[in-house]
Backbone as a printed PyTorch tensor [residue, N CA C, xyz], in Angstrom:
tensor([[[ -47.0890,  -33.0050,   81.5920],
         [ -48.3110,  -33.7380,   82.0880],
         [ -49.2550,  -32.6880,   82.5630]],

        [[ -48.6820,  -31.7950,   83.2790],
         [ -49.6200,  -30.6280,   83.9130],
         [ -50.3190,  -29.8150,   82.7120]],

        [[ -49.5980,  -29.7370,   81.7410],
         [ -50.2040,  -28.8660,   80.6120],
         [ -51.3420,  -29.6530,   79.9350]],

        [[ -51.1260,  -31.0430,   79.9160],
         [ -52.3110,  -31.9600,   79.3210],
         [ -53.5080,  -31.8850,   80.2830]],

        [[ -53.3090,  -31.8920,   81.4020],
         [ -54.5100,  -31.7980,   82.4050],
         [ -55.1380,  -30.4320,   82.1980]],

        [[ -54.3780,  -29.3100,   82.0810],
         [ -54.9630,  -27.9900,   81.8470],
         [ -55.7690,  -28.0390,   80.6530]],

        [[ -55.1920,  -28.7130,   79.6370],
         [ -55.8530,  -28.6570,   78.2420],
         [ -57.1930,  -29.4460,   78.2950]],

        [[ -57.0160,  -30.5080,   79.0510],
         [ -58.2810,  -31.3460,   79.1170],
         [ -59.3010,  -30.4870,   79.9450]],

        [[ -58.9100,  -29.7730,   81.0050],
         [ -59.9250,  -29.2950,   81.8520],
         [ -60.6270,  -27.9820,   81.1130]],

        [[ -59.6740,  -27.3630,   80.2230],
         [ -60.3250,  -26.3410,   79.2520],
         [ -61.1510,  -26.9300,   78.3170]],

        [[ -60.8560,  -28.0440,   77.7670],
         [ -61.8320,  -28.6750,   76.8770],
         [ -63.1820,  -29.1250,   77.6000]],

        [[ -63.0610,  -29.5680,   78.7050],
         [ -64.2660,  -29.8560,   79.5380],
         [ -65.1330,  -28.8580,   79.8620]],

        [[ -64.4550,  -27.5520,   80.1290],
         [ -65.2190,  -26.4320,   80.3010],
         [ -65.9180,  -26.0200,   79.1430]],

        [[ -65.1420,  -26.0100,   77.8610],
         [ -65.8340,  -25.6230,   76.7080],
         [ -66.9470,  -26.4500,   76.3290]],

        [[ -66.7360,  -27.8040,   76.6180],
         [ -67.8240,  -28.6730,   76.4230],
         [ -69.3790,  -28.4630,   77.2500]],

        [[ -68.9680,  -28.0790,   78.4890],
         [ -70.1410,  -27.7040,   79.3840],
         [ -70.6570,  -26.5430,   79.0290]],

        [[ -69.8360,  -25.5180,   78.6010],
         [ -70.4180,  -24.2500,   77.9920],
         [ -71.3820,  -24.4470,   76.7280]],

        [[ -70.7310,  -25.2680,   75.8940],
         [ -71.5460,  -25.6760,   74.6900],
         [ -72.8900,  -26.4010,   74.9140]],

        [[ -72.8440,  -27.1810,   75.9520],
         [ -73.9620,  -28.0380,   76.3710],
         [ -74.9900,  -26.9900,   76.9980]],

        [[ -74.6570,  -26.0440,   77.6780],
         [ -75.4990,  -25.0740,   78.3640],
         [ -76.1530,  -24.2570,   77.2240]],

        [[ -75.3310,  -23.8970,   76.2920],
         [ -75.7870,  -22.9840,   75.0710],
         [ -76.7620,  -23.7430,   74.2530]],

        [[ -76.5050,  -24.9450,   74.1160],
         [ -77.4840,  -25.8330,   73.2960],
         [ -78.7870,  -26.0540,   74.0940]],

        [[ -78.6810,  -26.1220,   75.4560],
         [ -80.0120,  -26.1940,   76.1630],
         [ -80.8250,  -24.8610,   76.1410]],

        [[ -80.1360,  -23.7940,   76.2760],
         [ -80.7670,  -22.3730,   76.1430],
         [ -81.4140,  -22.3450,   74.8650]],

        [[ -80.5850,  -22.7080,   73.7590],
         [ -81.1440,  -22.5110,   72.3490],
         [ -82.3100,  -23.4270,   72.1620]],

        [[ -82.4030,  -24.5710,   72.7870],
         [ -83.5040,  -25.5050,   72.7190],
         [ -84.5670,  -24.8980,   73.3190]],

        [[ -84.5730,  -24.3440,   74.3420],
         [ -85.7750,  -23.6530,   75.0060],
         [ -86.2210,  -22.5320,   74.1990]],

        [[ -85.2330,  -21.6120,   73.6370],
         [ -85.7860,  -20.5280,   72.8830],
         [ -86.4000,  -21.0500,   71.6340]],

        [[ -85.9190,  -22.1490,   70.9150],
         [ -86.4800,  -22.5820,   69.6600],
         [ -87.7710,  -23.2340,   69.9230]],

        [[ -88.1250,  -23.8600,   71.0110],
         [ -89.4890,  -24.4320,   71.3100],
         [ -90.4700,  -23.4030,   71.4820]],

        [[ -89.9860,  -22.1210,   71.7570],
         [ -91.0750,  -21.1130,   71.9850],
         [ -91.3760,  -20.3390,   70.6190]],

        [[ -90.8690,  -20.7460,   69.4760],
         [ -91.0060,  -20.1110,   68.2860],
         [ -92.2170,  -20.6430,   67.5570]],

        [[ -92.4790,  -20.0840,   66.3500],
         [ -93.4390,  -20.6860,   65.4280],
         [ -93.2400,  -22.0650,   64.9700]],

        [[ -94.1520,  -22.9360,   64.5860],
         [ -93.8840,  -24.4160,   64.3850],
         [ -92.9250,  -24.4060,   63.0200]],

        [[ -93.0420,  -23.5980,   61.9390],
         [ -92.2370,  -23.7460,   60.8170],
         [ -90.7950,  -23.3370,   61.0860]],

        [[ -90.5640,  -22.3680,   61.9240],
         [ -89.2400,  -22.0720,   62.1950],
         [ -88.7090,  -23.1150,   63.3290]],

        [[ -89.4960,  -23.3800,   64.2020],
         [ -89.0480,  -24.3300,   65.3120],
         [ -88.6180,  -25.6630,   64.7730]],

        [[ -89.3300,  -26.1680,   63.8090],
         [ -88.8170,  -27.4980,   63.2050],
         [ -87.3930,  -27.3570,   62.6410]],

        [[ -87.0960,  -26.2120,   61.8720],
         [ -85.7600,  -26.3070,   61.3750],
         [ -84.6930,  -26.0440,   62.3420]],

        [[ -84.9650,  -25.2090,   63.3130],
         [ -84.0070,  -24.9270,   64.5090],
         [ -83.8760,  -26.1630,   65.2530]],

        [[ -84.8990,  -26.9510,   65.6940],
         [ -84.6690,  -28.1770,   66.3790],
         [ -83.7990,  -29.3040,   65.6890]],

        [[ -84.1260,  -29.2320,   64.3030],
         [ -83.4550,  -30.3900,   63.6100],
         [ -81.8120,  -29.8920,   63.6070]],

        [[ -81.5040,  -28.5870,   63.5750],
         [ -80.1030,  -28.0780,   63.7320],
         [ -79.4740,  -28.4600,   65.1310]],

        [[ -80.4980,  -28.2060,   65.9570],
         [ -79.9280,  -28.4830,   67.4090],
         [ -79.6990,  -29.9370,   67.5640]],

        [[ -80.5310,  -30.9890,   67.0730],
         [ -80.2410,  -32.2390,   67.1880],
         [ -78.9200,  -32.5650,   66.5310]],

        [[ -78.4640,  -32.0620,   65.5170],
         [ -77.1060,  -32.3100,   65.0090],
         [ -76.1090,  -31.8200,   65.9440]],

        [[ -76.2610,  -30.5240,   66.5480],
         [ -75.2920,  -29.9360,   67.4280],
         [ -75.2060,  -30.8690,   68.6350]],

        [[ -76.2860,  -31.3480,   69.1300],
         [ -76.3150,  -32.3240,   70.3560],
         [ -75.5490,  -33.5800,   69.9620]],

        [[ -75.6870,  -34.1000,   68.8780],
         [ -74.9380,  -35.2790,   68.3100],
         [ -73.4620,  -34.9800,   68.1950]],

        [[ -73.2350,  -33.9890,   67.6760],
         [ -71.7670,  -33.5420,   67.5340],
         [ -71.1570,  -33.4210,   69.0560]],

        [[ -71.8310,  -32.7280,   69.9280],
         [ -71.4100,  -32.4760,   71.2540],
         [ -71.3270,  -33.7790,   72.0000]],

        [[ -72.3040,  -34.7650,   71.7490],
         [ -72.0600,  -36.1590,   72.4870],
         [ -70.7820,  -36.8060,   71.9930]],

        [[ -70.6840,  -36.8970,   70.5090],
         [ -69.3890,  -37.3850,   70.0880],
         [ -68.1390,  -36.8050,   70.5280]],

        [[ -68.0920,  -35.3250,   70.7380],
         [ -66.9250,  -34.7660,   71.3500],
         [ -66.6970,  -35.1310,   72.6970]],

        [[ -67.9700,  -35.2510,   73.4840],
         [ -67.6810,  -35.7210,   74.9280],
         [ -67.2240,  -37.1380,   75.0740]],

        [[ -67.6690,  -38.0580,   74.2180],
         [ -67.1710,  -39.4080,   74.2670],
         [ -65.6680,  -39.4090,   73.8580]],

        [[ -65.4200,  -38.7150,   72.9010],
         [ -63.9410,  -38.5620,   72.4720],
         [ -63.0840,  -37.9960,   73.6760]],

        [[ -63.6150,  -36.9790,   74.3070],
         [ -62.8470,  -36.4340,   75.3350],
         [ -62.7880,  -37.3670,   76.4860]],

        [[ -63.8290,  -38.0240,   76.8400],
         [ -63.6700,  -39.0250,   77.8900],
         [ -62.7500,  -40.1560,   77.5370]],

        [[ -62.6350,  -40.7650,   76.2340],
         [ -61.8550,  -41.7020,   75.8760],
         [ -60.4720,  -41.2380,   76.0330]],

        [[ -60.0810,  -39.9450,   75.4790],
         [ -58.7990,  -39.5400,   75.4800],
         [ -58.3640,  -39.2210,   76.9400]],

        [[ -59.2340,  -38.7910,   77.9030],
         [ -58.9640,  -38.4740,   79.2340],
         [ -58.6360,  -39.8220,   79.9590]],

        [[ -59.4140,  -40.9130,   79.6940],
         [ -59.0280,  -42.2010,   80.3020],
         [ -57.8300,  -42.6220,   79.7620]],

        [[ -57.7060,  -42.6800,   78.3670],
         [ -56.5070,  -43.1120,   77.8160],
         [ -55.2920,  -42.2370,   78.3890]],

        [[ -55.3060,  -41.0260,   78.5670],
         [ -54.2300,  -40.1250,   79.2180],
         [ -53.8630,  -40.5870,   80.6460]],

        [[ -54.9460,  -40.6680,   81.3720],
         [ -54.7860,  -41.1570,   82.7440],
         [ -54.0830,  -42.5750,   82.9730]],

        [[ -54.5940,  -43.4800,   81.9250],
         [ -53.8870,  -44.7110,   81.9210],
         [ -52.3150,  -44.7160,   81.4300]],

        [[ -52.2400,  -43.7740,   80.4610],
         [ -50.8600,  -43.5680,   79.9690],
         [ -50.0170,  -43.1250,   81.0720]],

        [[ -50.6470,  -42.0590,   81.7240],
         [ -49.7670,  -41.4310,   82.9080],
         [ -49.3310,  -42.4600,   83.9780]],

        [[ -50.3460,  -43.1780,   84.2140],
         [ -49.9970,  -44.4490,   85.2090],
         [ -48.8970,  -45.3440,   84.7000]],

        [[ -49.0890,  -45.6620,   83.5910],
         [ -48.0220,  -46.6100,   82.8830],
         [ -46.6450,  -45.8180,   82.8870]],

        [[ -46.6020,  -44.4630,   82.5550],
         [ -45.4140,  -43.8370,   82.4610],
         [ -44.8130,  -43.8790,   83.8380]],

        [[ -45.6220,  -43.5410,   84.9300],
         [ -45.1070,  -43.4620,   86.1840],
         [ -44.5900,  -44.8820,   86.6210]],

        [[ -45.3320,  -46.0400,   86.3770],
         [ -44.7920,  -47.3220,   86.7020],
         [ -43.6100,  -47.7000,   85.9010]],

        [[ -43.6250,  -47.4440,   84.5850],
         [ -42.6290,  -47.8380,   83.7120],
         [ -41.9730,  -46.8350,   83.0640]],

        [[ -40.9700,  -46.3770,   83.5660],
         [ -40.2860,  -45.2230,   82.9610],
         [ -39.5070,  -45.5160,   81.7090]],

        [[ -39.3970,  -46.7750,   81.4600],
         [ -38.6280,  -47.2870,   80.2800],
         [ -39.2250,  -47.0560,   79.0920]],

        [[ -40.5240,  -46.9460,   79.0030],
         [ -41.3320,  -46.7790,   77.8300],
         [ -41.4400,  -45.4550,   77.3580]],

        [[ -40.4860,  -44.5370,   77.5310],
         [ -40.5980,  -43.2070,   77.1650],
         [ -40.8400,  -42.8370,   75.8170]],

        [[ -40.0840,  -43.5630,   74.8280],
         [ -40.2290,  -43.2460,   73.5170],
         [ -41.6750,  -43.6570,   73.1430]],

        [[ -42.1460,  -44.7560,   73.4280],
         [ -43.4520,  -45.2430,   73.2520],
         [ -44.6570,  -44.1680,   73.6940]],

        [[ -44.2810,  -43.7180,   74.8880],
         [ -45.2150,  -42.6280,   75.4370],
         [ -45.2820,  -41.4380,   74.6560]],

        [[ -44.0680,  -41.0700,   73.9260],
         [ -44.1010,  -39.8940,   73.1880],
         [ -44.8580,  -40.0170,   71.8890]],

        [[ -44.8170,  -41.1030,   71.2430],
         [ -45.4720,  -41.3920,   70.0700],
         [ -47.0940,  -41.3990,   70.3420]],

        [[ -47.4660,  -42.1040,   71.6490],
         [ -48.7000,  -42.0860,   71.9460],
         [ -49.2130,  -40.6490,   72.3540]],

        [[ -48.4930,  -39.9220,   72.9890],
         [ -48.6770,  -38.5900,   73.4020],
         [ -49.0370,  -37.6490,   72.1840]],

        [[ -48.1170,  -37.8660,   71.0150],
         [ -48.1980,  -37.2290,   69.7520],
         [ -49.5410,  -37.5280,   69.0760]],

        [[ -49.8420,  -38.8290,   69.1910],
         [ -51.1860,  -39.3260,   68.5140],
         [ -52.3820,  -38.6970,   69.3680]],

        [[ -52.1840,  -38.6530,   70.6690],
         [ -53.3720,  -38.1080,   71.5380],
         [ -53.3710,  -36.6810,   71.1980]],

        [[ -52.2240,  -35.8810,   71.1560],
         [ -52.2500,  -34.5620,   70.9040],
         [ -53.0720,  -34.3550,   69.4150]],

        [[ -52.7650,  -35.1100,   68.5850],
         [ -53.4470,  -35.0020,   67.3120],
         [ -54.9690,  -35.0870,   67.4080]],

        [[ -55.4260,  -36.1440,   68.1260],
         [ -56.8160,  -36.3620,   68.3660],
         [ -57.3770,  -35.1740,   69.0870]],

        [[ -56.6650,  -34.7170,   70.2250],
         [ -57.1130,  -33.5770,   70.9160],
         [ -57.2190,  -32.4080,   70.0940]],

        [[ -56.3910,  -32.1550,   69.2260],
         [ -56.5150,  -30.8840,   68.3690],
         [ -57.6070,  -31.1940,   67.3680]],

        [[ -57.8830,  -32.3180,   66.9340],
         [ -59.1180,  -32.6580,   66.1080],
         [ -60.5570,  -32.2480,   66.8770]],

        [[ -60.3770,  -32.7020,   68.1110],
         [ -61.6160,  -32.6600,   68.9620],
         [ -61.7880,  -31.1380,   69.1930]],

        [[ -60.5470,  -30.4480,   69.4020],
         [ -60.6740,  -29.0010,   69.6620],
         [ -61.2580,  -28.3090,   68.3240]],

        [[ -60.7930,  -28.7110,   67.2090],
         [ -61.3120,  -28.1080,   65.9980],
         [ -62.8100,  -28.3370,   65.8620]],

        [[ -63.2210,  -29.5350,   66.0710],
         [ -64.6760,  -29.9320,   66.0670],
         [ -65.4490,  -29.0320,   67.0180]],

        [[ -64.9390,  -28.8870,   68.2360],
         [ -65.6500,  -28.1080,   69.2760],
         [ -65.6160,  -26.7020,   68.8980]],

        [[ -64.6720,  -26.1370,   68.1890],
         [ -64.6410,  -24.7490,   67.6810],
         [ -65.7430,  -24.7330,   66.5370]],

        [[ -65.8980,  -25.6260,   65.7150],
         [ -66.7880,  -25.5880,   64.5580],
         [ -68.2840,  -25.7480,   65.1000]],

        [[ -68.4490,  -26.5170,   66.2010],
         [ -69.7290,  -26.6940,   66.8940],
         [ -70.0470,  -25.3620,   67.5850]],

        [[ -69.1210,  -24.6840,   68.1290],
         [ -69.3070,  -23.3170,   68.7600],
         [ -69.7880,  -22.2280,   67.6790]],

        [[ -69.0800,  -22.3200,   66.5000],
         [ -69.5240,  -21.4150,   65.4700],
         [ -70.7960,  -21.6610,   64.9340]],

        [[ -71.2070,  -23.0550,   64.9510],
         [ -72.5280,  -23.2170,   64.4630],
         [ -73.5210,  -22.8230,   65.5020]],

        [[ -73.2600,  -22.9030,   66.7660],
         [ -74.1940,  -22.7160,   67.8360],
         [ -74.3190,  -21.1150,   67.7930]],

        [[ -73.2680,  -20.3120,   67.6280],
         [ -73.3110,  -18.9340,   67.4790],
         [ -74.1700,  -18.5150,   66.2810]],

        [[ -73.9950,  -19.1180,   65.2540],
         [ -74.8140,  -18.8240,   64.0150],
         [ -76.1860,  -19.1010,   64.1980]],

        [[ -76.4330,  -20.2370,   64.9750],
         [ -77.9240,  -20.6080,   65.2510],
         [ -78.6050,  -19.5220,   66.2980]],

        [[ -77.5980,  -19.1470,   67.1610],
         [ -78.2550,  -18.0080,   68.1040],
         [ -78.6180,  -16.8260,   67.4200]],

        [[ -77.6460,  -16.3380,   66.4880],
         [ -77.9390,  -15.2270,   65.6560],
         [ -79.0770,  -15.3840,   64.8990]],

        [[ -79.4070,  -16.4700,   64.2050],
         [ -80.4770,  -16.7290,   63.5670],
         [ -81.8080,  -16.7230,   64.3450]],

        [[ -81.6790,  -17.1990,   65.4820],
         [ -82.8770,  -17.2740,   66.3420],
         [ -83.0820,  -15.7520,   66.9350]],

        [[ -82.0700,  -14.9440,   67.0290],
         [ -82.2960,  -13.5100,   67.4870],
         [ -82.9590,  -12.7770,   66.3020]],

        [[ -82.5540,  -13.0650,   64.9860],
         [ -83.0790,  -12.3470,   63.8610],
         [ -84.5610,  -12.7910,   63.8480]],

        [[ -84.8260,  -14.0150,   64.0380],
         [ -86.2420,  -14.5230,   64.0010],
         [ -87.2050,  -13.8540,   65.1470]],

        [[ -86.4570,  -13.7840,   66.1370],
         [ -87.1770,  -13.0370,   67.2980],
         [ -87.5030,  -11.6860,   66.8980]],

        [[ -86.6270,  -11.0290,   66.3620],
         [ -86.8170,   -9.5580,   65.9060],
         [ -87.8700,   -9.5390,   64.8480]],

        [[ -87.8820,  -10.4500,   63.9810],
         [ -88.8370,  -10.5110,   62.8320],
         [ -90.2780,  -10.7680,   63.5200]],

        [[ -90.3000,  -11.6390,   64.5270],
         [ -91.6470,  -11.8630,   65.2880],
         [ -92.1130,  -10.5970,   65.9800]],

        [[ -91.1690,   -9.9310,   66.5430],
         [ -91.6450,   -8.6630,   67.2690],
         [ -92.0840,   -7.6150,   66.3300]],

        [[ -91.4310,   -7.5390,   65.1410],
         [ -91.9540,   -6.5800,   64.0620],
         [ -93.2870,   -6.9740,   63.5160]],

        [[ -93.5490,   -8.2510,   63.2920],
         [ -94.8610,   -8.7120,   62.7780],
         [ -95.9000,   -8.4710,   63.9600]],

        [[ -95.6500,   -8.6630,   65.1350],
         [ -96.5300,   -8.2490,   66.3020],
         [ -96.9480,   -6.8950,   66.2790]],

        [[ -96.0040,   -5.9290,   66.1110],
         [ -96.1770,   -4.6250,   66.0620],
         [ -97.1920,   -4.2490,   64.8640]],

        [[ -96.8190,   -4.8570,   63.6290],
         [ -97.7290,   -4.6270,   62.4780],
         [ -99.1180,   -5.0290,   62.8460]],

        [[ -99.2960,   -6.2070,   63.3500],
         [-100.5180,   -6.6390,   63.6860],
         [-101.3100,   -5.8030,   64.7040]],

        [[-100.6510,   -5.2210,   65.6600],
         [-101.1690,   -4.3450,   66.6300],
         [-101.6720,   -3.0120,   65.9380]],

        [[-100.8720,   -2.4810,   65.0540],
         [-101.2610,   -1.3580,   64.2470],
         [-102.4690,   -1.6490,   63.4760]],

        [[-102.6290,   -2.7800,   62.7990],
         [-103.7100,   -3.0100,   61.9740],
         [-104.8770,   -3.2920,   62.8690]],

        [[-104.8070,   -3.7430,   64.0090],
         [-105.8980,   -3.9960,   64.9280],
         [-106.4060,   -2.4790,   65.2580]],

        [[-105.4690,   -1.7130,   65.5620],
         [-106.0320,   -0.3220,   65.9380],
         [-106.5710,    0.3770,   64.9380]],

        [[-106.1450,    0.0590,   63.6560],
         [-106.9460,    0.7530,   62.4910],
         [-108.2070,    0.1390,   62.2890]],

        [[-108.3900,   -1.0470,   62.5530],
         [-109.7090,   -1.7780,   62.4210],
         [-110.6640,   -1.2290,   63.5840]],

        [[-110.0570,   -1.1270,   64.7110],
         [-110.9640,   -0.5210,   65.8820],
         [-111.3590,    0.9210,   65.5760]],

        [[-110.4320,    1.6190,   64.8910],
         [-110.9010,    3.0930,   64.4600],
         [-111.9450,    3.1360,   63.4930]],

        [[-111.6580,    2.1690,   62.5340],
         [-112.6980,    2.0460,   61.4330],
         [-113.9840,    1.7700,   61.9100]],

        [[-114.1090,    0.8120,   62.9410],
         [-115.4170,    0.4390,   63.5440],
         [-116.0960,    1.6340,   64.3330]],

        [[-115.1490,    2.3180,   64.9730],
         [-115.7990,    3.5490,   65.5840],
         [-116.2600,    4.5530,   64.6910]],

        [[-115.5800,    4.6570,   63.5060],
         [-116.0920,    5.5940,   62.3530],
         [-117.3870,    5.0800,   61.9830]],

        [[-117.4620,    3.8540,   61.7340],
         [-118.7660,    3.2430,   61.1460],
         [-119.8550,    3.5030,   62.1430]],

        [[-119.5430,    3.5000,   63.2440],
         [-120.6500,    3.7820,   64.4270],
         [-121.0610,    5.1220,   64.2550]],

        [[-120.0530,    6.1610,   64.1520],
         [-120.3550,    7.6360,   64.1370],
         [-121.1390,    7.7150,   62.8740]],

        [[-120.8390,    7.2010,   61.5790],
         [-121.6720,    7.3910,   60.4000],
         [-123.0950,    6.8800,   60.6750]],

        [[-123.3200,    5.7800,   61.3970],
         [-124.6180,    5.4800,   61.7500],
         [-125.3500,    6.4650,   62.4610]],

        [[-124.7520,    7.0210,   63.3420],
         [-125.3980,    8.1720,   64.1580],
         [-125.6900,    9.4210,   63.1190]],

        [[-124.8200,    9.7720,   62.3160],
         [-125.0560,   10.8190,   61.3430],
         [-126.1530,   10.4520,   60.5130]],

        [[-126.2910,    9.1940,   60.0800],
         [-127.2710,    8.8420,   59.2370],
         [-128.6500,    8.8170,   59.9270]],

        [[-128.7050,    8.4230,   61.2040],
         [-129.9920,    8.5040,   62.0020],
         [-130.4080,   10.1420,   62.1290]],

        [[-129.3330,   10.9220,   62.4070],
         [-129.7280,   12.3270,   62.5540],
         [-130.2740,   12.8640,   61.2800]],

        [[-129.7440,   12.4460,   60.1110],
         [-130.1900,   13.0000,   58.8400],
         [-131.6230,   12.5850,   58.7150]],

        [[-131.9860,   11.3580,   59.0320],
         [-133.3460,   10.8030,   58.8980],
         [-134.3750,   11.6420,   59.7850]],

        [[-133.7940,   11.8530,   61.0060],
         [-134.6470,   12.7250,   61.7830],
         [-134.9810,   14.1550,   61.4100]],

        [[-133.8980,   14.7200,   60.7190],
         [-133.8770,   16.1060,   60.0330],
         [-134.9030,   15.9760,   58.8450]],

        [[-134.8190,   15.0400,   58.1070],
         [-135.6750,   14.9400,   57.0000],
         [-137.0930,   14.9330,   57.4580]],

        [[-137.4660,   13.9660,   58.4940],
         [-138.8520,   13.9660,   59.0760],
         [-139.3310,   15.3870,   59.4930]],

        [[-138.3880,   15.9780,   60.2450],
         [-138.7190,   17.3860,   60.7860],
         [-139.1720,   18.3650,   59.5670]],

        [[-138.1760,   18.3240,   58.6570],
         [-138.4230,   19.2270,   57.4710],
         [-139.7760,   18.8790,   56.6640]],

        [[-140.0840,   17.6470,   56.6460],
         [-141.1650,   17.1930,   55.9020],
         [-142.4130,   17.8000,   56.7610]],

        [[-142.3700,   17.6070,   58.0760],
         [-143.5400,   18.0830,   58.9460],
         [-143.7170,   19.5710,   58.8290]],

        [[-142.4790,   20.3260,   58.9270],
         [-142.4220,   21.7710,   58.6120],
         [-143.1490,   22.0890,   57.4100]],

        [[-142.7850,   21.4720,   56.2500],
         [-143.3010,   21.6740,   54.9380],
         [-144.7850,   21.7020,   54.9350]],

        [[-145.3280,   20.4100,   55.5740],
         [-146.8170,   20.2380,   55.6410],
         [-147.4450,   21.3380,   56.3480]],

        [[-146.8520,   21.6270,   57.5030],
         [-147.4880,   22.7970,   58.2850],
         [-147.6030,   24.0700,   57.5680]],

        [[-146.4520,   24.4720,   56.7180],
         [-146.4480,   25.6210,   56.1210],
         [-147.4650,   25.5160,   54.9030]],

        [[-147.7240,   24.5240,   54.3160],
         [-148.6510,   24.4490,   53.2210],
         [-150.0850,   24.6090,   53.8850]],

        [[-150.2530,   23.9310,   55.0940],
         [-151.5700,   23.8980,   55.6520],
         [-151.8650,   25.4270,   56.2300]],

        [[-150.7750,   26.0930,   56.7170],
         [-150.8720,   27.4340,   57.0440],
         [-151.3060,   28.3960,   55.9760]],

        [[-150.6300,   28.1920,   54.6770],
         [-150.8760,   28.9080,   53.6120],
         [-152.4580,   28.7350,   53.0980]],

        [[-153.0450,   27.5230,   53.1430],
         [-154.2990,   27.2020,   52.8290],
         [-155.2500,   27.9600,   53.8970]],

        [[-154.9340,   28.0340,   55.1660],
         [-155.7350,   28.5670,   56.1220],
         [-155.7680,   30.0020,   55.9270]],

        [[-154.5430,   30.7760,   55.7640],
         [-154.5110,   32.1530,   55.3870],
         [-155.2480,   32.3740,   54.2080]],

        [[-155.0150,   31.7090,   53.1150],
         [-155.6180,   31.9260,   51.8830],
         [-157.2150,   31.9530,   52.0760]],

        [[-157.6670,   31.0160,   52.9040],
         [-159.1890,   30.8010,   53.0590],
         [-159.5710,   31.9590,   53.9360]],

        [[-158.8270,   32.4340,   54.7750],
         [-159.1640,   33.5840,   55.5890],
         [-159.3880,   34.8360,   54.8120]],

        [[-158.2640,   35.0050,   53.9480],
         [-158.2800,   36.1140,   53.0090],
         [-159.4930,   36.1480,   52.1150]],

        [[-159.6500,   34.9270,   51.4400],
         [-160.8650,   34.8250,   50.6080],
         [-162.3980,   35.2890,   51.3780]],

        [[-162.3170,   34.5360,   52.6400],
         [-163.5730,   34.9520,   53.4950],
         [-163.6300,   36.3870,   53.6980]],

        [[-162.4890,   37.0110,   54.0110],
         [-162.4310,   38.4320,   54.4210],
         [-162.9380,   39.2230,   53.1220]],

        [[-162.2770,   39.0380,   52.0470],
         [-162.6390,   39.6600,   50.7830],
         [-164.1710,   39.4720,   50.5210]],

        [[-164.6200,   38.3240,   50.5920],
         [-165.9780,   38.2150,   50.2350],
         [-166.8600,   38.8890,   51.2560]],

        [[-166.4610,   38.8350,   52.4610],
         [-167.3070,   39.6460,   53.4740],
         [-167.3090,   40.9540,   53.1870]],

        [[-166.1310,   41.5440,   52.9440],
         [-165.8700,   43.1110,   52.5200],
         [-166.7220,   43.3640,   51.3190]],

        [[-166.6610,   42.4770,   50.2860],
         [-167.4010,   42.7170,   49.2310],
         [-168.8600,   42.6370,   49.5290]],

        [[-169.3460,   41.8280,   50.2300],
         [-170.8740,   41.8590,   50.5740],
         [-171.1030,   43.0900,   51.3680]],

        [[-170.3150,   43.4010,   52.3650],
         [-170.6690,   44.6000,   53.1820],
         [-170.7590,   45.8250,   52.2270]],

        [[-169.8060,   45.9450,   51.2650],
         [-169.8520,   47.0080,   50.2500],
         [-171.0620,   47.0530,   49.3290]],

        [[-171.4960,   45.8030,   48.9700],
         [-172.4710,   45.7130,   48.1460],
         [-173.8890,   46.0910,   48.6690]],

        [[-173.9400,   45.7700,   50.0460],
         [-175.1470,   45.9970,   50.8150],
         [-175.2480,   47.5610,   51.0630]],

        [[-174.2030,   48.0680,   51.2960],
         [-174.0850,   49.5500,   51.8040],
         [-174.3700,   50.3200,   50.4970]],

        [[-173.6650,   49.9880,   49.4310],
         [-173.7990,   50.7480,   48.1910],
         [-175.3180,   50.5680,   47.6140]],

        [[-175.7960,   49.3340,   47.7750],
         [-177.1470,   49.1200,   47.1190],
         [-178.1970,   49.6990,   47.9660]],

        [[-178.1470,   50.2360,   49.1720],
         [-178.9990,   50.9780,   50.0180],
         [-179.0980,   52.2500,   49.5240]]])
């Protein structure tokens, strides 16, 4: 009898752990992207349903067990009947334990899937950050190119002005040379003609 109580308390602890895990998974699933969240929430609903079935089965077996224990204490004569009921209950309990183990495995698998999804999300965020940095760097380069373009335009204007001044200076010098040559020629002409 003590062994049954211990098994029932172990099963109860397992059910409580499973319920806690399902709550945690539910919170994690709700923080994911909508397409992943929908799939995970559907699986969690299945797990909750299985867990509720196991809890109700556990309660039914526990109450049946306590009722049976009271009957056994009151009526020691029904020992053979109690053994067959105990075997039946043990079979149900084993089935419940198997279901609980299967649910635990499914919960572990869901948790692993959620962790993989979280890692994928972190990887995507890192890629997006790198792309953002590249775009910002490209924008800075574009601004630098605009600055270079402005400098080239200013340089072109300066060179054009310098070219005009050089041409004007050539004309002025040429004019001065022509005037000097004409003046020297006139001076020589008047000196030689006297």
